[in-house]
MARLUMGU-417315 format. One record per residue: chain; x negated, y negated, z negated of N, C-alpha, C in turn; residue number from 1; residue in one letter. Coordinates in Angstrom, 2 decimals. Example, Ala and Ser with C-alpha at 12.3 -4.5 7.8 and 13.67 -1.06 7.14 Angstrom:
<atoms>
   chain       n_u       n_v       n_w      ca_u      ca_v      ca_w       c_u       c_v       c_w   resi   resn
       A    -13.19      5.69     -7.80    -12.30      4.50     -7.80    -13.20      3.30     -7.80      1      A
       A    -12.85      2.25     -7.08    -13.67      1.06     -7.14    -12.90     -0.03     -7.87      2      S
</atoms>
This chain:
<atoms>
   chain       n_u       n_v       n_w      ca_u      ca_v      ca_w       c_u       c_v       c_w   resi   resn
       A   -143.22   -226.16    -31.34   -144.07   -225.42    -32.20   -143.59   -226.39    -33.77      1      M
       A   -144.16   -227.65    -33.67   -144.40   -228.92    -34.51   -143.02   -229.00    -34.78      2      I
       A   -141.88   -229.07    -33.96   -140.85   -229.17    -34.05   -140.30   -228.76    -35.50      3      L
       A   -140.24   -227.12    -35.00   -139.58   -226.16    -35.20   -140.34   -226.06    -36.82      4      R
       A   -141.85   -226.46    -37.12   -141.85   -226.55    -38.58   -141.46   -227.20    -39.78      5      K
       A   -141.40   -229.06    -38.87   -141.03   -229.77    -39.47   -139.64   -229.52    -39.82      6      L
       A   -138.93   -228.90    -39.18   -137.31   -229.01    -39.48   -137.29   -227.63    -40.40      7      L
       A   -137.99   -226.70    -40.32   -137.74   -225.56    -41.78   -138.78   -225.89    -43.06      8      I
       A   -139.49   -226.75    -42.39   -140.37   -227.48    -43.75   -139.29   -228.22    -44.68      9      G
       A   -138.07   -229.35    -43.61   -137.88   -230.10    -44.54   -136.91   -229.46    -45.24     10      G
       A   -135.75   -228.46    -44.47   -134.78   -227.53    -45.03   -135.40   -226.85    -46.29     11      I
       A   -136.39   -226.42    -46.34   -136.91   -225.44    -47.55   -137.12   -226.28    -48.79     12      L
       A   -137.80   -227.60    -48.25   -137.99   -228.72    -49.43   -136.99   -229.37    -50.03     13      F
       A   -135.68   -229.36    -49.03   -134.67   -230.12    -49.42   -133.45   -229.22    -50.06     14      L
       A   -133.80   -227.95    -49.91   -132.66   -226.85    -49.94   -131.21   -227.26    -49.43     15      T
       A   -131.81   -227.48    -48.19   -130.44   -227.70    -46.94   -129.17   -228.50    -47.17     16      S
       A   -129.67   -229.66    -48.44   -128.76   -230.66    -48.47   -128.83   -232.05    -47.74     17      I
       A   -130.62   -232.24    -47.48   -130.45   -233.57    -46.54   -130.95   -233.15    -45.40     18      V
       A   -130.44   -233.28    -44.20   -130.54   -232.84    -42.99   -131.95   -233.74    -42.35     19      P
       A   -132.48   -233.08    -41.64   -133.10   -233.66    -40.63   -133.11   -233.31    -39.01     20      L
       A   -134.11   -234.74    -38.34   -133.55   -234.46    -36.97   -134.86   -234.45    -36.92     21      S
       A   -134.82   -234.81    -34.96   -135.90   -233.92    -34.50   -137.18   -235.07    -34.53     22      F
       A   -138.34   -234.87    -34.15   -139.69   -235.54    -33.93   -140.08   -235.54    -32.39     23      V
       A   -140.17   -236.74    -32.06   -140.69   -236.64    -30.36   -141.74   -235.64    -29.98     24      A
       A   -142.06   -234.38    -29.12   -142.83   -233.94    -29.17   -144.20   -234.93    -28.28     25      A
       A   -143.63   -235.86    -27.66   -144.83   -236.54    -26.50   -143.97   -238.10    -26.76     26      S
       A   -145.00   -239.15    -26.77   -144.79   -240.27    -26.49   -144.44   -241.14    -27.78     27      G
       A   -143.77   -240.06    -28.79   -143.82   -240.57    -30.37   -144.53   -240.68    -31.46     28      N
       A   -145.68   -239.66    -30.74   -146.43   -239.45    -31.79   -147.58   -240.43    -32.64     29      D
       A   -147.43   -241.39    -31.69   -148.09   -242.93    -31.95   -147.44   -243.38    -33.22     30      S
       A   -145.80   -242.99    -33.59   -144.91   -244.12    -34.76   -146.07   -243.68    -36.35     31      V
       A   -146.06   -242.48    -36.43   -146.65   -241.90    -37.44   -147.85   -242.66    -38.06     32      Q
       A   -148.69   -242.68    -37.00   -150.01   -243.24    -36.81   -150.15   -244.83    -37.07     33      K
       A   -149.17   -245.42    -36.40   -149.03   -246.84    -36.99   -148.88   -247.04    -38.02     34      V
       A   -148.09   -246.63    -38.58   -147.69   -246.40    -40.08   -148.60   -246.46    -40.83     35      I
       A   -149.79   -245.05    -40.60   -150.56   -244.84    -41.41   -151.51   -246.03    -41.42     36      D
       A   -152.08   -246.74    -40.22   -152.86   -247.46    -39.87   -152.18   -248.77    -40.53     37      E
       A   -151.24   -249.35    -39.94   -150.85   -250.94    -40.22   -149.98   -251.09    -41.32     38      S
       A   -149.85   -250.18    -41.70   -148.65   -250.42    -42.98   -149.35   -250.46    -44.63     39      Y
       A   -150.50   -251.01    -44.28   -151.47   -251.05    -45.40   -150.35   -251.87    -46.68     40      V
       A   -149.60   -253.10    -46.38   -148.48   -253.46    -47.45   -146.94   -252.62    -46.85     41      Q
       A   -146.27   -252.80    -47.66   -144.93   -252.41    -47.06   -144.72   -253.90    -46.21     42      P
       A   -143.68   -253.16    -45.19   -143.17   -254.24    -44.26   -141.56   -254.25    -44.14     43      D
       A   -141.11   -255.84    -44.91   -139.53   -256.14    -44.86   -139.03   -256.61    -43.82     44      Y
       A   -137.86   -255.75    -43.20   -136.98   -256.53    -42.32   -136.03   -256.86    -42.89     45      V
       A   -135.36   -258.42    -43.12   -134.38   -259.33    -43.65   -133.37   -259.27    -42.39     46      M
       A   -131.95   -259.42    -42.78   -130.95   -259.44    -41.94   -130.89   -261.11    -41.79     47      G
       A   -130.56   -261.44    -40.45   -130.66   -262.58    -40.00   -129.29   -263.67    -40.96     48      Y
       A   -128.74   -262.76    -41.53   -127.34   -263.87    -41.67   -127.48   -264.04    -43.62     49      S
       A   -128.56   -263.84    -44.36   -128.65   -263.79    -45.22   -128.56   -265.09    -45.58     50      L
       A   -128.51   -265.97    -46.77   -128.32   -266.99    -47.48   -129.81   -266.62    -48.29     51      S
       A   -130.42   -268.05    -48.57   -131.48   -268.21    -49.07   -131.50   -267.30    -50.71     52      E
       A   -130.17   -267.46    -51.46   -130.19   -266.81    -52.36   -129.92   -265.22    -52.21     53      E
       A   -128.98   -264.73    -51.04   -128.86   -263.58    -50.87   -130.00   -262.74    -50.38     54      Q
       A   -131.18   -263.67    -49.63   -132.41   -263.10    -49.42   -133.18   -262.84    -50.31     55      R
       A   -133.48   -264.10    -51.20   -134.07   -263.65    -52.43   -133.80   -262.66    -53.48     56      S
       A   -131.97   -262.31    -53.15   -131.33   -261.38    -53.96   -131.99   -260.04    -53.72     57      Q
       A   -131.51   -259.76    -52.59   -132.13   -258.70    -51.40   -133.47   -258.14    -51.71     58      T
       A   -134.13   -259.15    -51.55   -135.59   -258.74    -51.47   -136.15   -257.95    -53.04     59      L
       A   -135.23   -258.83    -54.11   -135.58   -258.20    -55.03   -134.95   -256.75    -55.43     60      N
       A   -134.09   -256.59    -54.82   -133.49   -255.28    -54.93   -134.37   -253.99    -54.08     61      L
       A   -135.53   -254.60    -52.90   -136.17   -254.19    -52.51   -137.19   -253.77    -52.78     62      L
       A   -137.33   -254.27    -53.91   -138.64   -254.43    -54.55   -139.90   -255.16    -54.32     63      G
       A   -139.77   -256.29    -53.90   -140.74   -257.18    -53.40   -141.31   -257.74    -54.51     64      Y
       A   -142.69   -257.89    -54.18   -143.77   -258.58    -55.03   -144.21   -259.66    -54.42     65      S
       A   -143.99   -261.03    -54.76   -144.41   -262.19    -54.07   -145.95   -261.90    -54.38     66      A
       A   -146.94   -261.26    -55.13   -148.10   -261.70    -55.49   -149.06   -260.41    -54.31     67      D
       A   -148.28   -259.69    -53.83   -149.19   -258.86    -53.03   -148.01   -258.76    -51.66     68      K
       A   -147.04   -258.73    -51.57   -146.15   -258.36    -50.23   -146.31   -259.95    -49.82     69      D
       A   -146.51   -259.67    -48.26   -146.35   -260.67    -47.17   -145.72   -260.37    -45.62     70      T
       A   -145.78   -259.34    -45.64   -145.42   -258.33    -44.38   -143.75   -259.02    -44.68     71      N
       A   -142.90   -260.01    -44.17   -141.76   -260.31    -44.36   -141.06   -260.46    -42.59     72      V
       A   -140.31   -260.12    -42.19   -139.96   -260.34    -40.85   -137.93   -260.35    -40.79     73      K
       A   -137.70   -260.80    -40.01   -136.47   -261.70    -39.94   -135.87   -261.05    -38.73     74      T
       A   -134.93   -259.92    -38.77   -134.17   -259.63    -37.45   -132.88   -260.27    -36.92     75      L
       A   -133.18   -261.29    -35.64   -132.12   -262.14    -35.70   -131.35   -261.28    -34.46     76      N
       A   -130.00   -262.07    -33.98   -129.02   -261.72    -33.27   -129.72   -261.11    -31.71     77      T
       A   -130.14   -261.80    -31.29   -131.11   -261.23    -30.41   -131.83   -259.86    -30.03     78      S
       A   -132.61   -259.67    -31.10   -133.12   -258.59    -31.29   -132.43   -257.43    -31.77     79      S
       A   -131.23   -257.60    -32.59   -130.39   -256.66    -32.51   -129.76   -255.92    -31.25     80      Y
       A   -129.19   -256.93    -30.66   -128.43   -256.53    -29.58   -129.37   -255.74    -28.74     81      A
       A   -130.84   -256.20    -28.61   -131.52   -255.59    -27.62   -132.05   -253.99    -28.30     82      K
       A   -132.08   -253.83    -29.54   -132.19   -252.72    -30.18   -130.76   -251.69    -29.94     83      I
       A   -129.66   -252.16    -30.29   -128.91   -251.35    -30.79   -127.95   -251.57    -28.91     84      M
       A   -128.62   -251.71    -28.35   -127.99   -251.92    -27.14   -126.45   -252.72    -26.88     85      N
       A   -126.14   -253.55    -27.59   -124.81   -254.62    -27.40   -125.22   -256.11    -27.06     86      V
       A   -124.20   -256.36    -26.81   -124.38   -257.61    -26.11   -124.46   -258.68    -27.32     87      A
       A   -125.46   -259.74    -26.87   -126.41   -260.73    -28.50   -124.88   -261.83    -28.22     88      D
       A   -124.29   -261.44    -29.06   -123.32   -262.16    -29.80   -123.93   -263.32    -31.42     89      D
       A   -124.08   -264.48    -30.91   -124.24   -265.18    -32.05   -123.60   -265.23    -33.32     90      P
       A   -122.37   -264.71    -33.33   -121.74   -264.67    -34.37   -121.80   -263.37    -35.19     91      S
       A   -122.71   -262.27    -34.44   -123.23   -261.09    -35.00   -123.68   -261.62    -36.91     92      L
       A   -123.13   -260.46    -37.44   -123.20   -260.84    -39.22   -124.51   -259.96    -39.55     93      Q
       A   -125.68   -260.28    -40.05   -126.68   -259.51    -40.28   -127.09   -259.33    -41.81     94      L
       A   -126.93   -258.53    -42.43   -127.31   -258.42    -44.05   -127.92   -257.34    -44.43     95      Y
       A   -127.78   -256.13    -44.09   -128.34   -255.10    -44.53   -129.78   -255.42    -44.37     96      S
       A   -130.55   -255.16    -45.22   -132.39   -255.41    -45.03   -132.98   -254.12    -45.29     97      S
       A   -134.29   -253.62    -44.85   -134.81   -252.47    -45.10   -136.24   -252.65    -45.89     98      V
       A   -137.16   -252.07    -46.37   -138.35   -251.77    -46.61   -138.92   -250.49    -46.11     99      K
       A   -140.47   -251.08    -45.56   -140.64   -249.35    -45.11   -142.23   -249.24    -45.67    100      I
       A   -142.52   -248.45    -46.10   -144.30   -248.37    -46.59   -144.56   -247.12    -46.62    101      Q
       A   -145.70   -246.70    -46.47   -146.38   -245.35    -45.85   -146.78   -244.86    -47.41    102      K
       A   -146.54   -243.38    -46.79   -146.98   -242.40    -48.16   -148.02   -241.64    -47.83    103      L
       A   -148.40   -240.95    -48.21   -149.75   -240.26    -48.22   -149.23   -238.83    -47.68    104      G
       A   -149.90   -238.26    -46.58   -150.30   -237.14    -45.45   -148.98   -236.19    -46.08    105      N
       A   -149.41   -235.67    -47.45   -148.74   -234.42    -48.14   -147.35   -234.95    -48.64    106      K
       A   -146.82   -235.99    -48.47   -145.58   -236.35    -48.98   -144.75   -236.52    -48.16    107      E
       A   -143.10   -236.13    -48.69   -142.27   -236.22    -47.09   -141.32   -237.47    -47.36    108      T
       A   -140.81   -237.57    -46.31   -140.10   -238.83    -45.70   -138.88   -238.95    -47.08    109      L
       A   -138.72   -240.46    -47.51   -138.11   -240.37    -48.62   -137.19   -241.60    -48.19    110      D
       A   -135.90   -241.57    -48.32   -134.89   -242.56    -47.99   -134.17   -242.76    -49.07    111      V
       A   -133.88   -244.29    -49.50   -132.97   -244.48    -50.80   -132.05   -246.00    -50.36    112      Q
       A   -130.87   -245.76    -50.80   -130.00   -246.86    -50.53   -129.98   -247.71    -51.64    113      I
       A   -130.18   -248.40    -51.86   -130.70   -249.17    -53.55   -128.92   -249.63    -53.78    114      V
       A   -128.47   -250.12    -52.55   -126.95   -250.48    -53.05   -125.82   -249.38    -52.50    115      T
       A   -125.65   -248.37    -52.64   -124.79   -247.57    -51.91   -123.41   -247.96    -51.79    116      P
       A   -122.64   -249.07    -52.68   -121.75   -249.24    -53.06   -121.51   -250.40    -51.41    117      E
       A   -122.53   -250.89    -51.27   -122.53   -251.99    -50.02   -122.81   -251.49    -48.87    118      N
       A   -123.06   -250.22    -48.43   -123.26   -249.53    -47.43   -122.62   -248.66    -46.69    119      I
       A   -121.59   -249.68    -46.08   -119.85   -248.55    -45.72   -120.35   -247.42    -44.70    120      T
       A   -121.17   -247.50    -43.74   -121.04   -246.63    -42.65   -122.22   -245.51    -42.38    121      K
       A   -123.44   -246.30    -42.65   -124.67   -245.54    -42.43   -125.01   -244.76    -43.37    122      V
       A   -124.73   -243.21    -43.49   -125.30   -242.43    -45.07   -127.35   -242.75    -45.35    123      T
       A   -127.16   -242.33    -46.67   -128.77   -241.87    -46.10   -129.35   -240.63    -45.19    124      Q
       A   -128.32   -239.88    -45.29   -128.74   -238.51    -44.39   -129.03   -239.28    -42.80    125      D
       A   -128.21   -240.30    -42.60   -128.40   -240.84    -41.29   -129.47   -242.06    -40.74    126      M
       A   -129.77   -242.52    -42.27   -131.18   -243.31    -42.10   -132.06   -242.33    -41.76    127      Y
       A   -132.16   -241.38    -42.41   -133.03   -239.97    -42.71   -133.48   -239.68    -41.19    128      R
       A   -132.00   -239.27    -40.74   -132.24   -238.45    -39.45   -132.59   -239.46    -38.40    129      N
       A   -132.47   -240.85    -37.91   -132.89   -241.79    -37.18   -134.46   -241.59    -37.46    130      A
       A   -134.73   -241.86    -38.74   -136.14   -241.94    -39.07   -136.96   -240.58    -38.71    131      A
       A   -136.40   -239.78    -38.39   -137.04   -238.49    -37.94   -137.34   -238.33    -36.63    132      V
       A   -136.27   -238.81    -36.03   -136.13   -238.71    -34.54   -136.88   -240.00    -33.78    133      T
       A   -137.14   -240.99    -34.39   -138.19   -242.03    -33.77   -139.80   -241.50    -34.35    134      L
       A   -139.70   -240.64    -35.02   -141.21   -239.84    -35.49   -142.05   -240.04    -36.83    135      G
       A   -141.30   -240.88    -37.24   -141.57   -240.94    -39.15   -141.30   -239.45    -39.69    136      I
       A   -142.87   -239.21    -40.03   -142.86   -237.91    -41.25   -143.03   -237.97    -42.31    137      E
       A   -143.75   -239.05    -42.87   -143.83   -239.73    -44.31   -143.72   -241.11    -44.18    138      H
       A   -143.08   -241.50    -45.29   -143.09   -243.15    -45.37   -141.68   -242.94    -46.29    139      A
       A   -141.67   -244.16    -46.70   -140.46   -244.42    -48.16   -139.95   -245.36    -47.49    140      K
       A   -138.60   -245.08    -47.05   -137.62   -246.49    -46.52   -136.62   -246.51    -47.14    141      I
       A   -136.46   -248.00    -47.81   -135.48   -248.23    -48.90   -134.46   -249.39    -48.13    142      T
       A   -133.28   -249.12    -48.32   -132.56   -249.90    -47.83   -131.52   -250.87    -49.14    143      V
       A   -131.02   -251.94    -48.66   -130.20   -252.88    -49.61   -129.37   -253.81    -48.61    144      A
       A   -128.50   -254.26    -49.19   -127.27   -255.40    -48.89   -126.55   -256.12    -50.09    145      A
       A   -126.18   -257.48    -49.83   -126.13   -257.98    -51.19   -124.25   -257.83    -51.29    146      P
       A   -123.92   -257.65    -49.79   -122.10   -257.54    -49.66   -121.96   -256.03    -49.07    147      I
       A   -120.63   -255.81    -48.99   -120.48   -254.92    -48.00   -120.60   -254.94    -46.73    148      A
       A   -121.51   -254.11    -46.01   -121.65   -253.91    -44.92   -121.82   -252.71    -44.07    149      V
       A   -121.38   -252.72    -42.54   -121.91   -250.98    -42.38   -123.13   -250.66    -42.55    150      T
       A   -124.41   -251.36    -42.54   -125.56   -250.76    -42.77   -126.86   -250.55    -41.39    151      G
       A   -125.80   -251.39    -40.45   -126.47   -250.89    -38.66   -127.47   -252.04    -38.86    152      E
       A   -127.79   -253.28    -39.38   -128.69   -254.48    -39.30   -130.03   -253.63    -39.34    153      S
       A   -129.56   -252.64    -40.74   -130.90   -251.86    -41.79   -131.58   -250.79    -40.77    154      A
       A   -130.40   -250.23    -40.10   -131.18   -249.00    -39.21   -132.00   -249.99    -38.19    155      L
       A   -131.75   -251.05    -37.34   -132.09   -251.61    -36.46   -133.29   -251.92    -36.97    156      A
       A   -133.48   -252.58    -38.25   -134.65   -253.25    -38.94   -135.68   -251.95    -38.81    157      G
       A   -135.67   -250.75    -38.70   -136.48   -249.72    -38.79   -137.21   -249.69    -37.08    158      I
       A   -136.23   -250.03    -36.27   -137.02   -249.80    -34.99   -138.07   -250.93    -34.89    159      Y
       A   -137.06   -252.29    -35.49   -137.94   -253.58    -34.89   -139.14   -253.49    -36.09    160      Y
       A   -139.37   -253.19    -37.08   -140.18   -252.95    -37.71   -141.56   -252.02    -36.91    161      S
       A   -141.04   -251.08    -36.77   -141.85   -249.98    -35.69   -142.50   -250.81    -34.56    162      L
       A   -141.76   -251.07    -33.68   -142.34   -252.04    -32.35   -142.98   -253.09    -32.68    163      E
       A   -142.83   -254.12    -33.69   -143.35   -255.18    -34.07   -144.91   -254.74    -34.59    164      E
       A   -144.79   -253.79    -35.08   -146.44   -253.15    -35.76   -147.23   -252.31    -34.69    165      N
       A   -146.52   -252.34    -33.33   -147.11   -251.76    -32.37   -147.13   -250.14    -32.25    166      G
       A   -145.92   -249.84    -32.65   -145.43   -248.25    -32.27   -144.80   -248.41    -31.27    167      A
       A   -145.11   -247.20    -30.36   -144.43   -246.94    -28.97   -143.23   -245.95    -29.35    168      S
       A   -142.12   -246.43    -29.31   -140.84   -246.30    -29.63   -139.86   -245.53    -28.04    169      V
       A   -139.48   -244.43    -27.62   -139.41   -244.08    -26.47   -137.44   -244.52    -26.75    170      S
       A   -137.21   -244.83    -25.38   -135.92   -245.53    -25.47   -134.71   -244.33    -25.24    171      E
       A   -135.33   -242.99    -25.14   -134.56   -241.83    -24.75   -134.57   -241.35    -26.42    172      E
       A   -135.57   -241.51    -27.14   -135.51   -241.27    -29.02   -134.80   -242.56    -29.14    173      S
       A   -134.66   -243.55    -28.95   -133.63   -244.32    -30.07   -132.16   -244.07    -29.24    174      K
       A   -132.11   -243.94    -28.31   -130.72   -243.47    -27.92   -130.02   -242.06    -28.36    175      N
       A   -130.73   -241.47    -28.56   -130.08   -239.88    -29.24   -129.79   -240.28    -30.63    176      L
       A   -131.05   -241.02    -31.47   -131.07   -241.38    -32.55   -129.87   -241.93    -33.07    177      A
       A   -129.26   -243.01    -32.17   -127.75   -243.66    -32.18   -126.81   -243.19    -31.89    178      Q
       A   -126.98   -242.07    -30.78   -125.59   -241.33    -30.72   -125.44   -240.30    -31.68    179      E
       A   -126.52   -239.86    -32.07   -126.09   -239.02    -33.40   -125.55   -239.55    -34.87    180      E
       A   -125.92   -240.85    -34.86   -125.55   -241.78    -36.12   -124.06   -242.06    -35.63    181      L
       A   -123.82   -242.27    -34.19   -122.28   -242.59    -33.81   -121.54   -241.17    -33.87    182      N
       A   -121.85   -240.46    -33.51   -121.20   -239.47    -33.44   -121.00   -238.82    -34.96    183      T
       A   -121.72   -239.10    -35.95   -121.62   -238.29    -37.36   -120.67   -239.40    -37.93    184      L
       A   -120.82   -240.66    -37.79   -120.22   -241.71    -38.43   -118.31   -241.50    -37.86    185      S
       A   -118.71   -241.44    -36.76   -117.11   -241.51    -36.45   -116.19   -240.31    -36.63    186      G
       A   -117.01   -239.13    -37.10   -116.33   -237.76    -37.22   -116.18   -238.08    -38.90    187      I
       A   -116.85   -238.25    -39.69   -117.11   -238.43    -40.81   -115.53   -239.58    -41.55    188      N
       A   -115.45   -240.73    -40.53   -114.10   -241.62    -40.98   -113.02   -241.00    -40.33    189      E
       A   -113.33   -240.51    -39.34   -111.68   -239.88    -38.49   -111.14   -238.69    -39.59    190      E
       A   -112.27   -237.85    -40.43   -112.19   -236.88    -41.43   -111.67   -237.28    -43.16    191      N
       A   -112.11   -238.39    -43.14   -112.08   -239.07    -44.55   -110.64   -238.94    -45.49    192      K
       A   -111.19   -237.66    -46.48   -109.93   -237.60    -47.10   -109.54   -236.27    -46.87    193      G
       A   -109.51   -235.60    -45.94   -109.39   -234.16    -45.53   -109.91   -233.26    -46.28    194      K
       A   -109.21   -232.86    -47.07   -109.78   -231.14    -48.23   -110.48   -230.30    -47.36    195      E
       A   -110.50   -230.10    -46.13   -111.04   -229.11    -46.10   -112.62   -229.65    -45.29    196      S
       A   -112.21   -230.77    -44.98   -113.65   -231.01    -44.40   -114.99   -231.74    -45.34    197      Y
       A   -116.46   -231.60    -44.96   -117.66   -231.48    -45.92   -118.42   -232.23    -45.00    198      D
       A   -118.51   -233.34    -45.40   -119.75   -234.32    -44.72   -120.71   -233.82    -44.95    199      A
       A   -121.29   -233.32    -45.56   -122.85   -232.58    -45.98   -122.97   -231.67    -45.34    200      D
       A   -121.76   -230.87    -45.17   -122.28   -229.26    -44.82   -122.00   -229.40    -42.99    201      K
       A   -121.47   -230.53    -42.49   -121.51   -230.93    -41.34   -123.05   -231.53    -40.78    202      L
       A   -123.92   -232.24    -42.05   -125.06   -232.46    -41.91   -125.98   -231.12    -41.82    203      N
       A   -126.04   -230.16    -42.74   -126.76   -229.43    -42.43   -126.54   -228.43    -41.33    204      V
       A   -125.05   -228.25    -40.66   -124.92   -227.47    -39.63   -125.44   -228.21    -38.38    205      A
       A   -125.70   -229.43    -38.32   -126.03   -230.57    -37.44   -127.34   -229.41    -37.57    206      L
       A   -128.24   -229.52    -38.36   -129.83   -229.39    -38.86   -129.83   -227.67    -37.94    207      T
       A   -128.86   -227.13    -38.53   -129.00   -225.98    -37.07   -128.77   -225.70    -36.21    208      D
       A   -127.72   -226.18    -35.62   -127.64   -226.89    -34.13   -128.82   -227.08    -33.80    209      I
       A   -129.27   -228.04    -34.05   -130.50   -228.49    -33.32   -131.74   -227.82    -33.23    210      K
       A   -131.67   -227.18    -34.51   -133.08   -225.62    -34.59   -132.80   -224.87    -33.63    211      S
       A   -131.49   -224.50    -32.92   -131.14   -223.51    -32.14   -131.32   -224.04    -30.75    212      A
       A   -131.14   -225.27    -30.76   -131.26   -225.57    -29.34   -132.91   -225.99    -29.34    213      V
       A   -133.78   -226.05    -30.11   -134.82   -226.02    -29.78   -135.74   -224.78    -29.63    214      A
       A   -135.14   -223.83    -30.20   -135.45   -222.40    -30.18   -135.57   -221.90    -28.61    215      D
       A   -134.13   -222.39    -28.30   -134.15   -222.33    -27.10   -134.54   -222.97    -25.47    216      S
       A   -135.02   -224.03    -26.01   -135.46   -224.59    -24.83   -134.49   -225.45    -23.94    217      G
       A   -134.78   -225.67    -22.55   -134.26   -226.58    -21.89   -132.96   -226.26    -21.10    218      D
       A   -133.29   -225.09    -21.03   -132.16   -223.73    -19.97   -131.09   -224.12    -20.57    219      K
       A   -130.59   -224.11    -21.39   -129.34   -224.17    -21.53   -128.00   -224.73    -21.08    220      L
       A   -127.26   -223.93    -20.72   -125.67   -224.51    -20.34   -125.33   -225.18    -21.15    221      T
       A   -124.18   -225.49    -20.58   -123.25   -226.32    -21.48   -122.47   -225.53    -22.14    222      K
       A   -121.81   -224.62    -21.73   -121.37   -223.57    -22.32   -121.87   -222.45    -23.37    223      D
       A   -123.30   -222.62    -22.76   -124.32   -222.14    -24.02   -124.36   -223.05    -25.31    224      Q
       A   -124.37   -224.32    -24.90   -124.45   -225.04    -26.27   -123.07   -225.24    -26.84    225      V
       A   -121.98   -225.33    -26.18   -120.65   -224.99    -27.17   -120.51   -223.54    -28.32    226      R
       A   -121.22   -222.78    -27.27   -121.14   -221.32    -28.03   -121.93   -221.16    -29.42    227      K
       A   -123.23   -222.22    -29.37   -124.36   -222.06    -30.41   -123.73   -223.35    -31.67    228      I
       A   -122.71   -224.65    -31.10   -122.03   -225.45    -31.86   -120.88   -224.80    -32.66    229      V
       A   -119.80   -223.94    -31.60   -118.88   -223.44    -32.27   -119.07   -222.71    -33.11    230      E
       A   -119.98   -221.60    -32.99   -120.44   -220.03    -34.33   -120.97   -220.90    -35.40    231      N
       A   -121.71   -222.31    -35.44   -122.47   -222.82    -36.42   -121.63   -223.51    -37.37    232      T
       A   -120.30   -223.99    -37.05   -119.70   -224.95    -37.05   -118.88   -223.78    -38.08    233      L
       A   -118.22   -222.45    -37.22   -117.83   -221.37    -37.88   -118.38   -220.96    -39.34    234      K
       A   -119.76   -220.92    -39.19   -120.37   -220.14    -40.38   -120.24   -221.26    -41.53    235      N
       A   -120.30   -222.87    -41.23   -120.07   -223.44    -42.38   -118.55   -223.81    -42.96    236      Y
       A   -117.55   -222.73    -42.03   -116.39   -222.97    -42.69   -115.95   -224.33    -42.07    237      N
       A   -116.24   -225.13    -41.31   -116.08   -226.16    -40.34   -115.12   -226.44    -39.43    238      L
       A   -114.99   -225.72    -38.55   -114.36   -225.53    -37.33   -112.70   -225.62    -37.00    239      N
       A   -112.08   -225.44    -38.66   -110.48   -225.76    -38.52   -110.27   -226.76    -38.80    240      S
       A   -111.40   -227.71    -39.91   -110.95   -229.03    -40.15   -111.67   -229.83    -39.18    241      S
       A   -112.45   -229.54    -38.28   -112.64   -230.15    -36.79   -111.72   -230.31    -35.85    242      M
       A   -111.56   -231.46    -35.19   -110.49   -231.52    -33.84   -111.56   -231.15    -32.39    243      T
       A   -111.06   -230.46    -31.58   -111.59   -230.21    -30.24   -112.58   -231.45    -29.76    244      D
       A   -112.12   -232.82    -29.87   -112.69   -233.26    -29.20   -113.81   -233.93    -30.15    245      K
       A   -113.96   -233.49    -31.53   -114.97   -234.21    -32.71   -115.94   -232.80    -32.19    246      Q
       A   -115.28   -231.29    -31.74   -116.33   -230.63    -31.92   -117.28   -230.88    -30.60    247      I
       A   -116.58   -231.25    -29.35   -117.29   -231.90    -28.16   -118.17   -232.92    -28.27    248      T
       A   -117.78   -234.03    -29.11   -118.79   -234.90    -29.03   -120.18   -234.54    -29.65    249      L
       A   -120.09   -233.44    -30.71   -121.48   -232.62    -30.69   -121.95   -232.24    -29.93    250      I
       A   -121.15   -231.18    -29.11   -121.74   -230.36    -28.11   -122.43   -231.30    -27.34    251      V
       A   -121.67   -232.63    -26.64   -122.47   -233.36    -25.47   -123.66   -233.93    -26.27    252      N
       A   -123.68   -233.79    -27.37   -124.91   -234.74    -28.27   -126.27   -233.35    -28.24    253      F
       A   -126.09   -232.12    -28.45   -127.02   -231.27    -28.34   -126.90   -230.93    -27.19    254      A
       A   -126.29   -230.87    -26.02   -127.14   -230.86    -24.70   -127.86   -231.84    -24.05    255      F
       A   -127.69   -232.97    -24.83   -128.34   -234.04    -24.29   -129.71   -233.64    -24.65    256      K
       A   -129.60   -233.59    -26.12   -130.72   -233.59    -26.75   -131.50   -231.99    -26.34    257      L
       A   -131.02   -231.09    -25.48   -131.58   -229.77    -25.02   -132.31   -230.02    -23.65    258      S
       A   -131.80   -231.18    -22.91   -132.37   -231.77    -21.62   -133.71   -232.56    -22.37    259      K
       A   -133.65   -233.24    -22.90   -134.21   -234.36    -23.45   -135.96   -233.59    -23.61    260      S
       A   -136.88   -234.57    -23.41   -138.15   -234.47    -24.17   -138.50   -234.60    -25.32    261      E
       A   -137.30   -234.76    -26.44   -137.15   -234.68    -27.86   -137.64   -233.32    -28.26    262      V
</atoms>
């Protein structure tokens, strides 16, 4: 019920432009509580690869105030590797950075990329989806990078900030959030420049798919999930612009979501 209310409220408020993902029904309730109680000041997570000049520039872009902001962390390669489930490679380049600050209970989740020209893979909607999946209901998330990068270290920075401040983030939620991001970014990249494809419509369609999965519970078969996905994509005139492989990726994600505790 909470999940359904969050989805409907978010869609109405954002006029179906910005997609929302899922809040964990159990295990992630502490995430928003930690933000409300521990983020008295904004929390900054900076990429490990930033030079001192770039670090200062990025902090300024994020709205850092030396007079009052004291919570500045650095995401190193080992933490990034653990969060993103990849090999720990010291040559990893981590530049994109993030600020998380709490908002009032009546405010909605606010995500801003202040250097959109430098975040090439993770969109504003993808950061939002990941944040909601992790259990963030109301907070302001600001992302910046001084050079062109994918933006994945800023995404990992959100996870890192929450866990460093004592939030309990389930592996299931993290894995689903990352799979959703990888699925969307991959489809967007493959369809770049295709006239009949609309990434914004896919984001809204995915919200409808997740809502339908939530309404149906955990008894759905994979064929039933596929029918939901195909009918929803058809409603948004996306079925003809996407390949069978891309549709199957969405089906696989939605099916895992239906069997999860998220």
